[in-house]
Kinemage of the C-alpha trace (Angstrom):
@kinemage 1
@onewidth
@group {chain A} dominant
@subgroup {mainchain}
@vectorlist {calphas} color= white
{ca met a 1} P -25.573 5.533 58.736
{ca lys a 2} L -21.273 5.499 57.919
{ca ala a 3} L -22.704 2.300 56.072
{ca arg a 4} L -25.479 4.378 53.743
{ca tyr a 5} L -23.006 7.254 53.251
{ca ile a 6} L -19.956 4.690 51.688
{ca ile a 7} L -22.229 3.040 49.595
{ca gly a 8} L -23.905 6.363 47.990
{ca ile a 9} L -20.167 7.499 47.026
{ca leu a 10} L -19.353 4.203 45.731
{ca phe a 11} L -22.641 4.078 43.914
{ca leu a 12} L -21.389 7.942 43.090
{ca phe a 13} L -18.070 7.522 41.807
{ca pro a 14} L -18.677 5.554 38.562
{ca cys a 15} L -21.172 7.996 38.121
{ca ile a 16} L -18.886 11.154 37.651
{ca ile a 17} L -16.143 8.835 35.494
{ca leu a 18} L -19.172 8.134 33.101
{ca phe a 19} L -20.716 12.358 32.722
{ca ala a 20} L -16.734 13.428 32.819
{ca gln a 21} L -15.733 10.728 29.726
{ca his a 22} L -18.773 11.782 27.733
{ca asp a 23} L -18.216 15.576 28.731
{ca thr a 24} L -15.154 15.345 26.973
{ca leu a 25} L -15.923 12.571 23.897
{ca asn a 26} L -16.792 14.655 20.340
{ca gln a 27} L -16.886 17.980 21.736
{ca thr a 28} L -17.375 21.376 19.728
{ca asp a 29} L -15.954 24.656 20.723
{ca ser a 30} L -17.401 28.570 20.109
{ca ala a 31} L -16.512 28.508 16.755
{ca phe a 32} L -18.541 25.120 15.704
{ca his a 33} L -14.348 23.347 15.391
{ca lys a 34} L -14.141 19.827 15.844
{ca gln a 35} L -11.779 19.687 19.267
{ca gly a 36} L -10.274 16.980 21.242
{ca tyr a 37} L -10.949 13.358 20.842
{ca arg a 38} L -13.620 12.047 18.828
{ca lys a 39} L -16.008 9.054 18.418
{ca ile a 40} L -17.464 7.641 14.776
{ca tyr a 41} L -20.497 5.606 15.039
{ca asp a 42} L -22.744 5.000 11.422
{ca ala a 43} L -25.604 3.016 12.100
{ca gly a 44} L -26.231 3.463 8.235
{ca his a 45} L -24.674 0.931 5.468
{ca gly a 46} L -25.911 -2.363 7.849
{ca arg a 47} L -23.183 -1.017 10.349
{ca thr a 48} L -23.880 -0.366 14.563
{ca gly a 49} L -20.414 -0.103 15.622
{ca leu a 50} L -17.422 2.209 15.982
{ca val a 51} L -16.496 3.328 12.677
{ca ser a 52} L -13.963 5.351 13.640
{ca glu a 53} L -11.560 7.253 16.917
{ca gly a 54} L -9.135 9.768 17.305
{ca tyr a 55} L -8.147 13.674 18.278
{ca tyr a 56} L -9.235 16.641 16.707
{ca ile a 57} L -7.751 20.210 16.806
{ca asn a 58} L -9.408 23.136 15.050
{ca asn a 59} L -11.805 20.626 12.872
{ca arg a 60} L -8.780 18.973 11.993
{ca lys a 61} L -7.347 15.349 12.371
{ca thr a 62} L -4.503 15.206 14.637
{ca gly a 63} L -2.027 12.259 15.487
{ca lys a 64} L -3.173 8.517 15.999
{ca trp a 65} L -6.748 7.800 14.288
{ca ile a 66} L -8.165 4.413 14.131
{ca glu a 67} L -10.546 2.552 11.681
{ca tyr a 68} L -12.360 -0.299 12.521
{ca tyr a 69} L -14.137 -2.948 9.688
{ca asn a 70} L -17.743 -4.039 11.316
{ca asn a 71} L -16.800 -6.860 12.960
{ca gly a 72} L -14.914 -4.720 15.159
{ca asn a 73} L -11.033 -5.362 13.625
{ca ile a 74} L -8.849 -2.589 12.820
{ca arg a 75} L -9.128 -1.812 9.339
{ca asn a 76} L -6.792 1.538 9.249
{ca asn a 77} L -4.131 2.636 12.092
{ca leu a 78} L -2.621 5.741 10.395
{ca glu a 79} L -1.328 9.198 11.655
{ca phe a 80} L -2.197 12.348 10.858
{ca lys a 81} L -0.810 16.030 11.086
{ca asn a 82} L -3.193 19.435 10.288
{ca gly a 83} L -6.176 16.540 8.870
{ca arg a 84} L -3.976 14.927 6.653
{ca pro a 85} L -2.024 11.565 6.826
{ca glu a 86} L 0.998 12.176 7.952
{ca gly a 87} L 3.283 9.730 9.104
{ca val a 88} L 3.000 6.028 10.294
{ca ala a 89} L 0.314 4.396 8.485
{ca ile a 90} L -0.662 0.316 9.317
{ca met a 91} L -3.586 -1.222 7.259
{ca tyr a 92} L -5.446 -4.037 7.867
{ca tyr a 93} L -7.850 -7.220 6.189
{ca glu a 94} L -10.891 -7.809 7.968
{ca asn a 95} L -9.128 -11.206 9.565
{ca gly a 96} L -6.763 -8.607 10.915
{ca asn a 97} L -3.003 -9.684 9.123
{ca ile a 98} L -1.560 -6.244 8.607
{ca ser a 99} L -1.917 -5.875 4.525
{ca glu a 100} L 0.265 -2.892 4.473
{ca thr a 101} L 2.787 -0.654 6.475
{ca gly a 102} L 5.216 2.380 6.369
{ca ser a 103} L 5.601 5.764 6.111
{ca trp a 104} L 3.107 8.138 4.237
{ca ile a 105} L 4.410 11.803 3.761
{ca asn a 106} L 3.116 14.812 1.292
{ca asn a 107} L 1.055 11.653 -0.163
{ca arg a 108} L 3.266 9.886 -1.050
{ca trp a 109} L 5.200 6.619 0.094
{ca thr a 110} L 8.463 7.330 1.800
{ca gly a 111} L 11.176 5.096 3.663
{ca ile a 112} L 10.382 1.037 3.783
{ca tyr a 113} L 7.125 0.046 2.532
{ca ala a 114} L 5.654 -3.437 3.346
{ca ser a 115} L 2.505 -5.139 2.003
{ca phe a 116} L 1.158 -8.456 2.938
{ca his a 117} L -1.094 -11.344 1.447
{ca val a 118} L -4.242 -11.929 2.852
{ca thr a 119} L -2.506 -15.419 4.170
{ca gly a 120} L 0.144 -13.064 6.706
{ca arg a 121} L 2.831 -13.447 4.076
{ca pro a 122} L 4.892 -10.880 2.004
{ca lys a 123} L 3.997 -9.982 -0.901
{ca lys a 124} L 6.176 -6.523 -1.462
{ca ile a 125} L 8.766 -5.301 0.326
{ca phe a 126} L 9.880 -1.723 -1.475
{ca val a 127} L 12.254 1.532 -0.069
{ca tyr a 128} L 10.800 4.940 -1.165
{ca asp a 129} L 12.885 8.246 -1.732
{ca glu a 130} L 11.607 11.139 0.393
{ca ile a 131} L 9.310 12.231 -2.996
{ca gly a 132} L 7.953 8.604 -3.482
{ca lys a 133} L 10.072 7.107 -5.967
{ca pro a 134} L 11.811 3.381 -5.625
{ca gln a 135} L 14.932 3.835 -4.566
{ca gly a 136} L 18.275 0.551 -3.725
{ca his a 137} L 16.376 -2.805 -4.059
{ca ser a 138} L 13.478 -4.210 -4.070
{ca ile a 139} L 11.308 -7.753 -3.789
{ca ser a 140} L 7.787 -8.866 -4.091
{ca tyr a 141} L 6.441 -12.471 -3.388
{ca tyr a 142} L 4.086 -14.782 -4.764
{ca glu a 143} L 1.483 -16.186 -1.988
{ca asn a 144} L 3.928 -19.238 -1.749
{ca gly a 145} L 6.557 -17.174 -0.670
{ca lys a 146} L 8.758 -17.762 -4.009
{ca ile a 147} L 10.497 -14.600 -5.439
{ca glu a 148} L 7.596 -12.976 -7.938
{ca cys a 149} L 9.898 -10.032 -8.918
{ca glu a 150} L 13.587 -8.418 -7.425
{ca gly a 151} L 15.699 -5.426 -9.190
{ca glu a 152} L 17.317 -2.187 -8.230
{ca tyr a 153} L 15.788 1.375 -8.908
{ca ile a 154} L 17.433 4.669 -8.905
{ca thr a 155} L 15.354 7.320 -8.371
{ca gly a 156} L 12.991 5.862 -9.570
{ca lys a 157} L 13.933 4.491 -12.708
{ca glu a 158} L 14.295 0.688 -13.368
{ca lys a 159} L 18.454 -0.418 -12.784
{ca ile a 160} L 17.655 -4.042 -13.733
{ca val a 161} L 14.119 -5.749 -12.414
{ca lys a 162} L 13.438 -9.864 -12.704
{ca cys a 163} L 10.448 -11.353 -13.163
{ca phe a 164} L 10.114 -15.466 -12.123
{ca tyr a 165} L 7.352 -17.576 -12.996
{ca glu a 166} L 6.060 -19.606 -9.744
{ca thr a 167} L 8.374 -22.505 -11.116
{ca gly a 168} L 11.302 -20.255 -10.186
{ca met a 169} L 11.730 -19.794 -13.952
{ca leu a 170} L 12.989 -16.557 -15.381
{ca lys a 171} L 10.013 -15.111 -16.551
{ca glu a 172} L 11.034 -11.278 -17.620
{ca leu a 173} L 13.987 -9.162 -17.342
{ca ser a 174} L 14.502 -5.129 -18.156
{ca leu a 175} L 17.796 -3.720 -18.382
{ca gly a 176} L 17.188 -0.180 -17.271
{ca asp a 177} L 15.102 1.703 -19.732
{ca thr a 178} L 16.769 0.618 -22.950
{ca ile a 179} L 16.042 -3.796 -22.980
{ca ile a 180} L 12.889 -5.391 -22.130
{ca lys a 181} L 13.502 -9.219 -22.510
{ca thr a 182} L 10.415 -12.543 -21.628
{ca phe a 183} L 11.093 -15.933 -21.537
{ca tyr a 184} L 9.087 -18.950 -21.803
{ca glu a 185} L 8.420 -20.990 -18.871
{ca asn a 186} L 10.736 -24.160 -20.501
{ca gly a 187} L 13.629 -21.104 -20.183
{ca ser a 188} L 13.535 -20.291 -24.771
{ca gln a 189} L 13.340 -16.813 -25.462
{ca lys a 190} L 9.718 -15.667 -25.726
{ca ser a 191} L 10.362 -11.626 -27.155
{ca met a 192} L 13.126 -8.708 -26.839
{ca val a 193} L 12.023 -5.192 -27.046
{ca gln a 194} L 14.282 -2.076 -27.078
{ca phe a 195} L 13.182 1.188 -25.975
{ca thr a 196} L 14.738 4.915 -26.132
{ca gly a 197} L 15.889 6.742 -22.739
{ca asn a 198} L 12.294 8.014 -22.888
{ca lys a 199} L 10.852 4.440 -22.930
{ca his a 200} L 9.699 4.420 -26.870
{ca lys a 201} L 9.988 1.657 -29.027
{ca leu a 202} L 12.805 1.064 -31.114
{ca ser a 203} L 12.097 -2.367 -32.619
{ca glu a 204} L 10.973 -5.764 -31.194
{ca ile a 205} L 11.505 -9.364 -31.417
{ca asn a 206} L 9.563 -12.720 -31.530
{ca tyr a 207} L 10.355 -15.544 -31.197
{ca asn a 208} L 8.508 -19.623 -30.883
{ca lys a 209} L 9.114 -21.904 -28.165
{ca asn a 210} L 11.761 -23.391 -29.936
{ca gly a 211} L 14.252 -20.542 -30.008
{ca ser a 212} L 13.183 -19.743 -33.649
{ca ile a 213} L 12.553 -15.870 -34.449
{ca ser a 214} L 8.795 -15.984 -35.398
{ca glu a 215} L 8.664 -11.675 -37.042
{ca glu a 216} L 10.742 -8.805 -36.242
{ca ile a 217} L 9.459 -5.238 -35.939
{ca ser a 218} L 10.499 -1.565 -36.042
{ca tyr a 219} L 8.689 1.588 -34.584
{ca ser a 220} L 8.930 5.213 -34.844
{ca asn a 221} L 7.490 7.474 -32.425
{ca asp a 222} L 5.596 4.131 -30.938
{ca gln a 223} L 3.989 3.437 -34.241
{ca met a 224} L 4.709 0.274 -36.195
{ca asn a 225} L 7.037 1.220 -39.202
{ca ala a 226} L 7.453 -2.523 -40.577
{ca ile a 227} L 6.386 -6.301 -39.639
{ca val a 228} L 8.783 -8.843 -41.611
{ca leu a 229} L 7.053 -11.927 -40.310
{ca ile a 230} L 9.701 -15.045 -41.029
{ca leu a 231} L 8.130 -18.672 -41.258
């Protein structure tokens, strides 16, 4: 009799746990507001598994929310506040590697932001100020690990930015808002464009691969005034 009593308790215990879990999942209050922990499934669009899970408070997503790919791997790991993404954000490729990570505040990236190629190698590393504009040193990489672009920013404005071919040769040089130079892969200059302080074109010089000038163009209000072809 005692053995049957113990077996009965052991059988009943997991049932109580399952009932308690079900009882606190996907709840709605008397005002029909979602409350507490919630798991969302989607049986449509070829999906049958868990789509996302996290907490609601008064019908608004709060705290950590995790979204999933159809294969079960994590798609996004986000922090929410009052129903909006706010805080640490991590996005993933379907293969499980991180695609982006940073802090998402007031609908923009702030602080250190990093993105990655699908292989897991770094793609971009930027620093954003509190209003979401690039600040300080930035760098981006080709998938082979070589530097694609590197520069310095002040409140979103380029101070100096250099971009490179995969061979390592200089491809483009931006000097603030005033001059952009481009280069052929052999190292010779390809073009030079001068701008006003508000990024309107003033003049443009294009070069042949041998270094000789091919044409000169002048602008007014971003419209071409004159073109001089040099044969």
